N, C-alpha and C positions, 0 to 999 in steps of 0.2 A: 637470429635464432627465434623460434616459436614453440610455445608449449600449449597442447590442447588440454584444457581442463573443463570440468563441469560446474555450473553454478549450483550451490547448495543453499537450501532454505535455512536462514538463521532466525533467531527470536526477535532481534531488533533490526538487523540488516542481513540481507543475502550475502554470501560469500563465495570465493573461488579458492580451492586448496591446490597448491602446486608442490612438487617433490622438494624435500629439504636439500637432497643431493643433486645440484643442478649447476650448470655453467651459466653465468650471467644472472640478471634479475635479482641483484643484491637487495636485502632487506632496506626499505626506506627509499628505494628508487621508484621513480614514476613511469607507469605503463600505460599503454593504451589498449583498451578492451574492445573487440570487435567479433561479431559472429563468425563461427568457423564455416558456417553454410549461409549463403546469402538468403535473407528472408524475402518471400514473394509478396509480402503485404505492402500495399501502397501506403503512403502517409496519409492520415487523416487525423481529426482533432477530437480529443477526449474532454468531456466536460463532467466534473465531479466523479470520475471513475479512475481508480488507482491502477487496476490491472484487469485483464480479461483473457480467458482462456483462448489459445492459439486456434483451436477449431472455430470459435465464434468470430475471431478476427478474420480468419479465412472466408467464412460466410459473409460477413460484412464487406470484405473486399470484393466477392463475387457480386453481391447485391449492387454495390456502387458502379462496377464494370457493366453489368447487365443493363442497369437503368440508363447509364450514359449512352449506350448503343442505341436506345429507343428515344429517350428525351435528350436530344443533342444540346438544346438551350435550356438551362435551369440556373437558378440562384443558389440552391443548396439542396443536399439530400441529408436527412436526418434520421438515424436509427435510435429508437427509444423503447421504453416499456420493459417487460419482465425478461425479455431475452438478454438484458444487460446485467441481470442479477446472477450471482454465483451459482455454479452448478449447471447440469445439462437437463433439468426438468423443465423443458419448454416445448411448446407445440407450434408456435407461431412467432412472427417477428413484425414488430410495428415500424412503419417507414413513412416519412412525410417528405414529399418532394415538392419544393417551391419553384414553380415555373408559371409563365403567363400563357403558355401553349395549351391547347385542348388535347388531352391524352386520353386514349382509351384505357382505363385501368386494368380491365380484364385481360388484355393482351400482355401488359406488363406483369401482372400477378402470375399468369400462366408460365411465362418465361422464367420468372424467378423461382417459381415452385419446381420447374423442371431443372433449373441449375443448382438449387441448394437442398431440394427435397424437404423444404420447410414452408409452411403456409404463410404467405406475407398479408399483412394488413396495410394496404396502401392509401394514402390520402394525398391528393394533389391540391395544391393551394397556391394562389398568386402570392407574391410578397405582401402585398397590401392586405389581403385577407388574413394572412398568417399574424401580421403585426397587430391587426385588430383583435384577432383571437387572443394572443398573448396578453394583451392589456386587459381584456375583458372576461376571459374564461379561465377559471382556476385549473382545469385539465391541461390547457396548453402550457401553463406556467410549470406545472409538474413534470410535463414531457421534457422541457428544456432544462430541468433541475439535474437530470442525468441522461446524457445522450452522447452519441458519436456522430459527428458531421463530416461531410466530404470536404467542406470549406470552412473557414473560420467564422464563428457566430460574432456579430458585432451589435447585437440588439441591446438596448438599455430599456429594461421592463419598468413601465410606470402604470401601476394598477388604476383602473377606472371602474367605479362601482355603477354598473348600468342594471336598474331593477328589471328591466325587460329580459336582458340575456341571462342574468342570475335566475330569474323566475323559470325560464325555459330550461336551464340546467338543472335546477332543483327539481323540476317535474319529473325528471328521469328516475329519481329515487323514491317518488312519492308512494308507489304501490308495492314496495318490498314487503310490508306486512301483509298486505291483502293477498300477494302471490307467493307467500313464503314457502308454501309446500310444493309448489311447481318449479321453484328456482334452485339450481345447484350451488355448491359452495363458492365457486369462482364468481358466479353472478351476484350472489349476495354480498361478496366482499367488494366487487366493483361499485355496486350501488351504495354501499356503506361509505366506501372511500370517496366517492362523489360528494355525498352529503357533507362528510367531515372536511373535505377540501374546501367546499364552499364556505362553510362556517369559519375556517381559518383564513380564507381569502378576505372575508369581510372584515376580520379583526386585524388584518394587516400582518398576520403571522407568517413565518416562512413556510414555503409550500415545497416540501420534498416527501419522497416516499416515507422516509424515516420519520419525519415529522407527523405526517398523516397517520402512519401505523401507531405511532407513540400516543397520539390523541385517541385513536380507537381503543387501544388498550386501556388508557385511563378512563374513558367514559364508560366502556362496556364491561370493563374488569375481565377482559379475556384477550388472548392473543389473537392477532389477525390470522394465524394459520388455522386457529379453530374455526374461523368463519369459512376459510377456504376449504377446510375439510368437511364443512357442512354438519358440524357437530355442536349445534346450537340448542339452547332451551327456547323453544319458540315464544312462550309467553313473556319471559323476562326480557329477552332480546327485543321482541316487537314493542314492548312498553318504553323501553329506553329510546328506541329508534323513533318512535312517533313523538316522544317528548322533544328530542333534538330537532327533528323535522319541523315540529310547530314553531319552535324558538327561532330557527333559522329562516323559516318562511316569514314570520312577523318581522324579523330584522330586514329582510328584503323589501316588505311592504313600507317599512319606515323610510325607505330611500325614495319613495314616489313623492314628488313635490305637490304642494298646493292642495292637499286634502282630497286627491283623486283616488284614494285608496280603496281597495276591496275590503270587506270584512276580515278581520284578523282571524287566524285559525285558533280555535280554543281547545 
């Protein structure tokens, strides 16, 4: 005997309701739950993601399938970024492909765009390059904090504070106040997030989107969504930004050994 029922959303746990007048399935008996319709989604690995909309899962499944057709030999495929946040307010999808093969990214991006209708941001890295980035670059660690992968991740992250790499990463955010009027909200948020992520990275703090957004709210006394919406007070925001930038820059300089430091920002 089988009963078709629908899963309902509950406060603490989701639930399935079945008719009281039924044959079999006595109260207290154990049952096995399985989909009434077979799911087409292949198995992949979730990292710090509780759930994701079925449409997005289908997109990710298509992404993995299309990449595998072109990049036959690879170590892993990683989907990360804002695409994995709740809701359907997304325009692109961030993808990292770990492979030692030389790949024309433009060809892969074109095929993915045709298949999914979404603009892909593709990064091709060797496993060695990726491991170096994960240990030295805050943005890489943030990408791994929440992602979906084709194969299981087995990395153990051990941070290394390299002043040369951190200086280059920090440089990306330097001109936000100078270019304030020409930047849109998303660009301002990304540059602010980059600065705060580097600051937390150097303090050995946890690097997740939630942790960085929380620090942005604490420092600037505004919600990250206010930055994304480009609804900022230029003077007050820029003053705080410059202060945090100078402090972080000077901390990066302090990593340089044997007094070969440049003049500290003042």
